C-alpha positions as CSV (number, residue, x, y, z in Angstrom):
1,X,39.3,-194.6,-94.0
2,X,40.4,-191.5,-94.5
3,X,37.0,-189.8,-93.4
4,X,36.1,-187.3,-91.0
5,X,32.5,-187.5,-89.5
6,X,30.9,-185.5,-87.3
7,X,27.9,-187.4,-85.6
8,X,26.6,-189.4,-88.6
9,X,27.4,-186.8,-91.1
10,X,30.7,-187.1,-93.4
11,X,32.3,-183.8,-93.3
12,X,35.7,-184.5,-94.8
13,X,37.6,-187.3,-97.0
14,X,41.5,-187.2,-96.8
15,X,44.5,-188.6,-97.9
16,X,47.8,-187.5,-97.1
17,X,49.7,-191.0,-97.0
18,X,50.5,-191.3,-100.7
19,X,49.3,-187.8,-101.5
20,X,50.4,-187.2,-105.2
21,X,48.8,-185.8,-108.9
22,X,46.8,-187.8,-110.7
23,X,43.7,-188.1,-112.8
24,X,40.4,-186.5,-110.8
25,X,39.0,-190.4,-112.0
26,X,41.4,-191.9,-110.3
27,X,40.2,-190.3,-106.7
28,X,36.2,-190.3,-107.6
29,X,36.7,-194.2,-108.0
30,X,38.5,-194.8,-105.6
31,X,36.3,-193.1,-102.9
32,X,32.7,-195.0,-104.8
33,X,34.6,-198.5,-103.7
34,X,34.7,-197.0,-99.9
35,X,31.2,-195.5,-100.1
36,X,29.3,-197.6,-102.4
37,X,29.1,-201.3,-101.1
38,X,27.4,-202.8,-98.1
39,X,28.7,-205.9,-96.8
40,X,31.3,-206.7,-99.7
41,X,28.3,-205.5,-102.0
42,X,28.1,-203.3,-104.9
43,X,24.9,-200.6,-104.9
44,X,24.0,-199.2,-108.0
45,X,21.9,-196.6,-106.3
46,X,24.9,-195.7,-104.1
47,X,27.2,-195.0,-106.9
48,X,24.3,-193.3,-108.8
49,X,23.8,-190.9,-106.2
50,X,27.2,-190.5,-105.0
51,X,27.9,-189.0,-108.8
52,X,24.5,-186.8,-108.8
53,X,26.5,-185.3,-105.7
54,X,29.9,-184.8,-107.0
55,X,28.3,-183.8,-110.2
56,X,26.4,-181.2,-108.5
57,X,30.2,-179.0,-108.1
58,X,32.1,-180.8,-110.6
59,X,30.2,-181.8,-114.1
60,X,32.4,-184.7,-115.4
61,X,33.4,-184.7,-119.1
62,X,32.4,-186.9,-121.5
63,X,35.7,-188.6,-122.1
64,X,35.8,-189.0,-118.1
65,X,32.2,-190.5,-118.0
66,X,33.2,-192.8,-120.7
67,X,36.6,-193.9,-118.9
68,X,34.9,-194.5,-115.3
69,X,34.7,-198.1,-115.7
70,X,37.8,-198.1,-116.5
71,X,39.0,-196.6,-113.5
72,X,36.6,-198.3,-111.2
73,X,38.1,-201.8,-112.4
74,X,41.9,-200.2,-112.0
75,X,41.5,-198.6,-108.5
76,X,40.7,-202.1,-106.5
77,X,44.0,-203.6,-108.2
78,X,46.3,-200.2,-106.9
79,X,45.0,-200.5,-103.2
80,X,45.5,-204.4,-103.4
81,X,49.2,-203.2,-104.8
82,X,49.7,-200.5,-101.9
83,X,48.3,-203.3,-99.5
84,X,50.6,-206.0,-101.2
85,X,54.1,-203.9,-100.6
86,X,52.8,-203.2,-96.8
87,X,52.2,-206.8,-96.3
88,X,55.7,-207.9,-97.8
89,X,57.3,-205.7,-94.8
90,X,55.2,-206.7,-92.3
91,X,52.7,-209.7,-92.8
92,X,49.4,-209.3,-91.0
93,X,46.4,-211.3,-91.4
94,X,44.8,-208.2,-91.4
95,X,46.1,-206.9,-94.3
96,X,46.0,-210.1,-96.1
97,X,42.7,-210.2,-95.8
98,X,41.8,-206.9,-97.3
99,X,44.1,-207.6,-100.2
100,X,41.9,-210.8,-100.9
101,X,38.9,-208.1,-100.6
102,X,40.1,-206.1,-102.9
103,X,40.9,-208.6,-105.7
104,X,37.4,-210.0,-105.3
105,X,36.7,-206.7,-105.5
106,X,38.4,-206.6,-108.6
107,X,37.1,-209.4,-110.4
108,X,33.1,-208.3,-109.2
109,X,33.2,-205.4,-110.6
110,X,33.8,-205.9,-114.3
111,X,30.3,-207.0,-114.4
112,X,28.7,-203.9,-112.3
113,X,26.8,-201.3,-113.3
114,X,27.2,-197.5,-112.0
């Protein structure tokens, strides 16, 4: 979702559906949740590689680096809330599955490294 590929190359990440002003770490953690899992398993090497690529363009401040684990814990809950809001308007099994998936990620991420 919210990505544009040319062949196998990612060329853009976008999300205009919920555009707002927020902390950089929120978007960073959301994107890590989108790209650092394979078959619902967190891959620390992907996370480290992603962060290295990110920091090649914009270095994290020490306080941001310290806060990133909190954002990694918070963002699946925020996404689950967004899906729950949509599910309450128009229930469907796919949405229910996504809510469950995100809640499981939120629970599991507390013990994961990045």
